C-alpha positions in Angstrom: -0.2 98.4 12.2 -1.4 99.7 15.6 -3.0 97.3 18.0 -4.2 97.5 21.6 -1.0 95.6 22.6 1.2 98.5 21.3 2.9 99.0 18.1 5.5 96.2 17.7 5.7 96.6 13.9 8.9 98.6 13.9 10.8 95.9 15.8 9.4 93.2 13.5 10.3 95.2 10.4 13.8 95.8 11.7 14.3 92.1 12.3 12.8 91.2 9.0 14.9 93.7 7.1 18.1 92.3 8.7 17.2 88.7 7.9 15.9 89.4 4.4 19.1 91.4 3.6 21.3 88.6 4.9 19.4 85.5 3.9 17.1 86.7 1.1 13.4 86.0 0.7 13.7 82.2 0.4 16.1 81.9 3.3 14.0 83.8 5.8 11.0 82.5 7.8 8.4 84.1 10.0 9.7 82.1 12.9 13.2 83.5 12.4 11.8 87.0 12.3 9.7 86.5 15.5 12.7 85.0 17.4 15.0 87.8 16.3 12.5 90.4 17.4 11.8 88.6 20.7 8.2 87.9 20.0 6.0 84.9 19.2 5.0 83.9 15.7 1.5 84.8 16.6 2.6 88.4 17.2 4.0 88.6 13.7 0.6 87.6 12.3 -1.1 90.3 14.3 0.7 92.9 12.1 1.4 91.1 8.9 -0.8 88.8 6.8 2.1 86.4 5.8 5.7 86.4 4.7 4.9 88.1 1.4 3.2 90.9 3.3 6.3 91.3 5.6 8.7 91.2 2.7 6.8 93.9 0.8 6.5 96.0 3.9 10.3 96.0 4.1 10.6 96.8 0.3 8.2 99.7 0.9 10.7 101.2 3.3 13.2 101.3 0.4 10.6 102.8 -2.0 10.0 105.6 0.6 13.7 106.5 0.5 13.6 106.6 -3.3 10.5 108.6 -3.4 11.9 111.2 -1.0 15.1 111.5 -3.0 13.3 111.9 -6.3 10.8 114.4 -5.0 13.7 116.7 -4.0 14.4 117.4 -7.6 13.2 120.9 -8.6 11.5 119.9 -11.8 9.9 123.3 -12.3 13.1 125.2 -11.7 15.5 123.2 -13.8 16.1 122.9 -17.5 14.7 119.7 -19.0 18.2 118.0 -19.5 19.4 119.1 -16.0 16.2 117.7 -14.4 16.7 114.3 -16.2 20.3 114.2 -15.1 19.4 115.0 -11.5 16.7 112.3 -11.4 19.1 109.8 -13.0 21.9 110.6 -10.5 19.5 110.1 -7.5 18.3 106.8 -8.9 21.8 105.5 -9.5 22.8 106.7 -6.0 19.9 104.8 -4.5 20.8 101.6 -6.3 24.5 102.0 -5.3 23.9 102.8 -1.7 20.9 100.5 -1.1 21.4 97.6 -3.5 19.3 95.2 -1.3 16.3 97.5 -1.4 16.8 98.1 -5.1 16.8 94.3 -5.7 13.8 93.7 -3.5 11.8 96.4 -5.3 12.7 95.8 -8.9 13.7 92.1 -9.0 12.5 90.0 -6.1 9.0 91.4 -5.7 6.6 89.5 -7.9 2.9 89.9 -8.9 2.2 86.7 -6.9 3.6 88.3 -3.8 1.6 91.5 -4.3 -1.6 89.5 -4.8 -0.8 87.6 -1.6 -0.1 90.6 0.5 -2.6 92.7 2.5 -4.6 95.4 0.8 -2.9 98.1 2.9 0.6 97.1 1.9 -0.4 96.7 -1.8 -2.0 100.2 -1.8 1.0 101.8 -0.1 3.4 100.3 -2.6 1.2 101.4 -5.5 1.1 104.9 -4.2 4.8 105.0 -3.7 5.4 103.7 -7.3 3.1 106.3 -8.7 4.8 109.1 -6.8 8.2 108.0 -8.0 7.0 107.8 -11.6 5.3 111.2 -11.3 8.7 112.9 -11.1 10.1 111.9 -14.5 6.6 112.2 -15.9 6.4 115.9 -14.9 9.7 116.5 -16.7 8.3 115.0 -19.8 5.1 117.1 -19.4 7.3 120.2 -19.1 9.3 119.2 -22.2 6.1 118.6 -24.2 4.6 121.9 -23.1 7.8 123.8 -24.2 7.9 121.9 -27.6 11.1 120.2 -26.8 9.7 116.8 -27.5 6.7 115.6 -29.5 3.2 114.9 -28.1 4.1 111.8 -26.1 2.3 110.3 -23.2 4.3 111.5 -20.1 3.6 108.4 -18.1 4.5 106.1 -20.9 7.7 108.0 -21.5 8.6 107.9 -17.8 8.1 104.1 -17.8 10.4 103.8 -20.8 13.2 105.7 -19.1 12.6 104.0 -15.8 12.6 100.5 -17.4 15.8 101.1 -19.3 17.8 102.4 -16.4 16.5 99.7 -14.1 17.4 97.0 -16.5 21.0 98.2 -16.8 21.4 98.4 -13.1 19.9 94.9 -12.5 22.5 93.6 -15.1 25.2 95.1 -13.0 23.8 93.9 -9.7 23.6 90.4 -11.2 27.4 90.4 -11.5 27.6 90.7 -15.3 31.2 91.2 -16.4 30.8 90.7 -20.1 27.4 92.3 -20.9 27.9 95.2 -18.5 31.4 96.5 -17.4 32.0 98.5 -14.2 31.2 101.8 -16.0 27.5 101.5 -15.0 26.8 105.2 -14.6 28.3 106.0 -17.9 26.3 103.3 -19.7 23.1 104.5 -18.1 23.8 108.1 -19.1 24.4 107.1 -22.7 21.2 105.0 -22.7 19.2 107.9 -21.3 20.6 110.3 -23.9 19.7 107.9 -26.7 16.2 107.8 -25.4 16.1 111.6 -25.0 17.2 112.2 -28.5 14.7 109.7 -29.8 11.8 111.5 -28.0 13.1 114.9 -29.1 13.1 113.8 -32.7 9.5 112.6 -32.6 7.1 114.4 -35.0 6.0 117.7 -33.5 9.2 118.2 -31.4 12.1 120.6 -31.9 13.8 120.2 -35.3 16.8 117.8 -35.4 20.1 119.6 -35.7 19.4 122.2 -33.0 22.3 122.8 -30.7 22.5 120.3 -27.8 24.3 120.3 -24.5 27.2 117.9 -24.5 
């Protein structure tokens, strides 16, 4: 994003973020972003390939926040259940405190957008997603190594947990009053515990009936 004209990307991203947050993807144009930032449309295209590229660059800022929060979890120093709870709490907090970013990342971003974006933005988002998934995957690796759960694929298990929690949060962000009440964190915790017990009772894992934390 550096050019001989100086780095104007931060100002463009700030303007884009404000407009995307307020107007959404469909209601925001490159011209609006350039005017708000005080530059010409041509300047925007010096830094961003198109609107999809700009939108995903904004979404990437949210992913960076989530990545930092998740990587603060001391996976190696915590018990399996405690680590899962800590990851879940940080994920819920991110969705609660940054709902626009959450929606951009997990609902509004599409495969078509990603294909239409620049290679640098695509690669940055891919790296951030892998880093985020690596945290719960490490917890599963630890649980498998300790014999707490059966021989599952850590990456696959992490995706199952991630997809379940994300789906519940998206239902809530969509305004569901009948499918999902306001007790979102409690619903998520119950869902994660159901998944946890399912993984724990897979063949090769600890025997069912062992004492569990409440």
